[in-house]
C-alpha positions as CSV (number, residue, x, y, z in Angstrom):
1,X,-11.8,19.6,14.8
2,X,-14.4,20.9,12.4
3,X,-13.4,24.6,12.9
4,X,-9.5,23.8,12.4
5,X,-7.5,25.2,9.7
6,X,-6.9,21.7,8.4
7,X,-10.6,20.8,8.0
8,X,-11.4,24.2,6.5
9,X,-8.8,23.6,4.0
10,X,-10.2,20.1,3.1
11,X,-13.6,21.3,2.7
12,X,-12.5,24.1,0.5
13,X,-10.3,21.9,-1.7
14,X,-13.4,19.4,-1.8
15,X,-15.8,22.2,-2.7
16,X,-13.4,23.1,-5.8
17,X,-13.3,19.6,-7.0
18,X,-16.9,18.6,-6.4
19,X,-20.4,20.0,-7.0
20,X,-21.5,18.8,-3.5
21,X,-19.7,18.1,-0.2
22,X,-21.9,16.5,2.4
23,X,-20.6,16.4,6.1
24,X,-22.6,14.0,8.3
25,X,-22.3,15.4,11.7
26,X,-23.1,14.6,15.2
27,X,-26.5,16.4,16.7
28,X,-26.0,20.0,17.6
29,X,-25.8,20.8,21.2
30,X,-25.5,24.7,21.1
31,X,-24.8,27.4,18.8
32,X,-21.3,26.9,18.9
33,X,-21.6,23.6,17.3
34,X,-23.9,25.1,14.7
35,X,-21.1,27.6,13.7
36,X,-18.3,25.2,13.5
37,X,-20.1,23.3,10.8
38,X,-21.2,25.9,8.4
39,X,-19.7,28.8,6.4
40,X,-21.4,31.9,5.3
41,X,-23.4,31.3,1.9
42,X,-23.2,27.5,2.6
43,X,-26.2,25.2,1.9
44,X,-27.6,22.9,4.9
45,X,-29.9,20.1,5.2
46,X,-30.8,19.4,8.9
47,X,-32.1,16.0,10.1
48,X,-34.4,15.8,12.9
49,X,-35.4,12.6,14.7
50,X,-39.0,12.0,15.0
51,X,-40.4,12.2,18.3
52,X,-37.0,13.1,19.8
53,X,-36.0,16.5,18.2
54,X,-37.9,19.4,19.9
55,X,-39.4,22.0,17.7
56,X,-37.8,24.8,19.6
57,X,-34.4,23.1,19.1
58,X,-34.7,23.0,15.4
59,X,-36.3,26.4,15.0
60,X,-33.1,27.5,17.1
61,X,-30.7,25.8,14.8
62,X,-32.3,27.2,11.7
63,X,-32.4,30.5,13.3
64,X,-28.5,30.3,14.1
65,X,-27.7,29.2,10.6
66,X,-29.8,32.1,9.1
67,X,-27.7,34.6,11.4
68,X,-24.5,32.9,10.1
69,X,-25.5,33.4,6.4
70,X,-26.1,29.8,5.5
71,X,-29.1,28.7,3.6
72,X,-31.3,26.0,5.0
73,X,-32.4,24.0,2.1
74,X,-34.7,21.8,4.1
75,X,-35.3,19.2,6.9
76,X,-35.1,15.4,6.7
77,X,-37.3,13.6,9.2
78,X,-35.6,10.5,10.6
79,X,-36.4,7.5,12.8
80,X,-40.3,7.7,12.0
81,X,-42.4,4.7,11.9
C-alpha cells in the first residue's frame, strides 16, 4: 500500500501543501518495509519500544535508511517506565 502510485501521489501532494507530513507506520519487519516508507532525502524519526526493540534491529533500520538516502532525525523511546 505504501509503495503504491496512489500513496506516493498523496504524500507528494501533502508535501507540497504542508511543512511536515507524518506517517505513523507498523513496526518494520525487514528492509523491504523500510524502503516502502521512505524516499531519498526524506526525514525519518524512528520509534523504539523500551525493552523490546533490539539494538541490532534499530541499527539495521538506520543503516538501511542511510543507504536509501533518508535522514534519520532521531529515535523516540516508547513504552518506558
